[in-house]
C-alpha positions in Angstrom: -5.5 -4.1 -25.0 -6.1 -1.7 -27.9 -4.3 1.5 -28.5 -7.0 3.7 -27.1 -7.2 1.7 -23.8 -3.3 1.8 -23.5 -3.3 5.6 -24.2 -6.0 6.1 -21.6 -4.2 3.9 -18.9 -1.0 5.8 -19.8 -2.8 9.0 -18.4 -3.5 7.2 -15.2 0.1 6.0 -14.7 1.3 9.6 -15.6 -1.1 11.0 -12.8 0.0 8.3 -10.4 3.5 9.7 -10.6 2.3 13.1 -9.3 0.4 11.5 -6.3 2.4 11.2 -2.9 1.6 8.8 -0.2 -0.8 10.6 2.1 -2.6 12.4 -0.8 -6.2 12.7 -1.2 -7.3 12.3 -4.9 -10.4 12.9 -6.7 -10.9 11.0 -10.0 -13.5 13.1 -11.9 -15.2 10.9 -14.5 -13.9 7.8 -13.2 -15.9 5.6 -15.4 -15.5 2.0 -14.5 -12.7 2.9 -12.2 -9.6 1.1 -13.3 -7.8 4.4 -13.1 -9.0 5.1 -9.6 -7.6 1.6 -8.7 -4.2 2.7 -10.3 -4.2 5.9 -8.3 -5.1 4.1 -5.0 -1.8 2.3 -5.1 -0.1 5.4 -3.9 -2.9 7.7 -2.6 -4.1 7.8 1.0 -7.6 8.0 -0.4 -9.2 8.2 -3.8 -12.7 9.4 -4.5 -14.0 8.2 -7.9 -16.9 10.4 -9.2 -19.0 9.7 -12.2 -22.2 11.0 -13.7 -23.5 7.5 -14.5 -24.8 5.3 -11.7 -24.1 2.2 -13.8 -20.4 3.1 -13.9 -20.4 3.5 -10.1 -22.2 0.2 -9.6 -19.6 -1.6 -11.8 -16.6 0.1 -10.1 -17.9 -0.9 -6.6 -18.3 -4.5 -8.0 -15.1 -4.8 -10.0 -12.6 -2.4 -8.3 -13.3 -2.5 -4.6 -10.4 -1.0 -2.5 -10.1 -0.1 1.1 -8.9 3.4 0.2 -11.3 4.1 -2.6 -14.9 5.3 -2.4 -17.1 5.8 -5.5 -20.0 8.2 -5.9 -22.4 9.4 -8.5 -22.5 13.2 -8.8 -23.1 15.9 -11.3 -19.9 17.5 -10.8 -21.1 20.9 -12.1 -23.7 21.0 -9.3 -21.7 19.3 -6.6 -20.0 21.2 -3.8 -16.4 19.8 -4.5 -14.4 18.6 -1.5 -10.9 19.5 -1.0 -8.2 17.4 -2.5 -4.4 17.3 -3.0 -4.7 16.0 -6.6 -7.5 16.3 -9.1 -7.6 13.9 -12.2 -10.1 14.8 -14.9 -9.6 12.7 -18.1 -12.0 13.2 -20.8 -14.7 14.9 -18.9 -14.1 18.6 -19.5 -15.9 18.4 -22.8 -19.0 16.9 -21.2 -19.6 20.0 -19.0 -22.0 22.8 -19.8 -19.9 25.4 -18.1 -16.3 24.2 -17.9 -15.0 27.6 -16.9 -17.1 27.7 -13.7 -16.1 24.0 -12.8 -12.5 24.7 -13.3 -12.6 27.8 -11.1 -14.2 25.6 -8.4 -11.6 22.9 -8.9 -8.7 25.2 -8.6 -10.1 26.6 -5.2 -10.4 23.0 -3.8 -7.2 21.5 -5.2 -3.9 22.0 -3.3 -1.2 20.5 -5.6 -1.9 19.3 -9.1 -4.7 19.1 -11.7 -4.0 16.4 -14.3 -6.4 16.6 -17.2 -7.1 15.7 -20.8 -9.7 16.7 -23.2 -10.2 16.7 -27.0 -9.2 19.9 -29.0 -9.6 21.0 -32.6 -13.0 19.7 -33.3 -14.9 21.0 -36.4 -18.2 22.4 -35.1 -17.8 25.4 -32.9 -20.2 28.0 -31.5 -19.7 30.6 -28.8 -22.0 31.1 -25.9 -21.4 33.8 -23.4 -17.8 34.2 -24.6 -17.1 30.5 -24.1 -16.5 28.0 -26.9 -19.3 25.4 -27.0 -20.2 22.4 -29.0 -22.9 22.6 -31.6 -25.5 19.8 -31.6 -23.5 17.2 -29.9 -25.5 15.1 -27.4 -22.5 14.1 -25.2 -20.0 16.9 -25.6 -21.4 20.1 -24.4 -18.1 22.0 -24.7 -15.4 22.0 -27.3 -12.1 23.6 -27.5 -10.4 24.6 -30.7 -6.9 24.7 -29.3 -4.7 23.7 -26.3 -4.4 27.4 -25.5 -8.2 27.8 -25.0 -8.0 24.9 -22.5 -4.8 26.3 -20.9 -6.7 29.7 -20.4 -9.2 28.0 -18.1 -6.4 26.8 -15.6 -3.8 29.3 -15.7 -3.8 32.3 -13.4 -1.6 33.8 -10.7 -1.8 30.7 -8.5 -1.8 28.0 -11.2 0.9 27.2 -13.6 1.5 24.7 -16.4 4.1 21.9 -15.4 3.8 19.9 -18.7 1.5 19.3 -21.7 1.4 17.4 -24.8 -1.0 16.9 -27.6 -1.6 13.6 -29.6 -4.0 13.8 -32.4 -7.0 15.7 -30.9 -6.2 14.7 -27.3 -4.6 17.4 -25.1 -3.0 16.3 -21.8 -1.9 18.8 -19.3 -0.5 19.0 -15.7 -1.1 22.1 -13.8 0.4 22.9 -10.4 -0.5 25.2 -7.6 2.4 27.7 -6.8 
């Protein structure tokens, strides 16, 4: 397993520590779903969501679990279901309007949001007051510091439990008071 894969799996094992037996978890941007499988070892139910149907097909084939469902959705247009824990690793930067998505996510999540995203990229532009990527086909939003990311999540109801930065990756756990 290469270092990038180990670091990505570390995030799922970190998230697993915040999942209680009986929790409903949504894994946003589940990819091929090895992380959803890790979370399912504790959760009552995991919903793995990805934008790419090929990832969902692979997840269903390789990681079938009785307490996991996989669906293909555009999470910015989707009416999010309620959950106890939301996991969103490396997908915030793919959104056109991360601020609106995070607001919906905070309304629908009852305990924890565990996330990671790249920060401090070089090409930045601002659209409607939000920092956006310039000419990037996959990353539609970029964040120039952890504080910019934090500002999306923190409010009177949501607080930061823990965060770290490793290179350009920012990982944080937010909890609902």
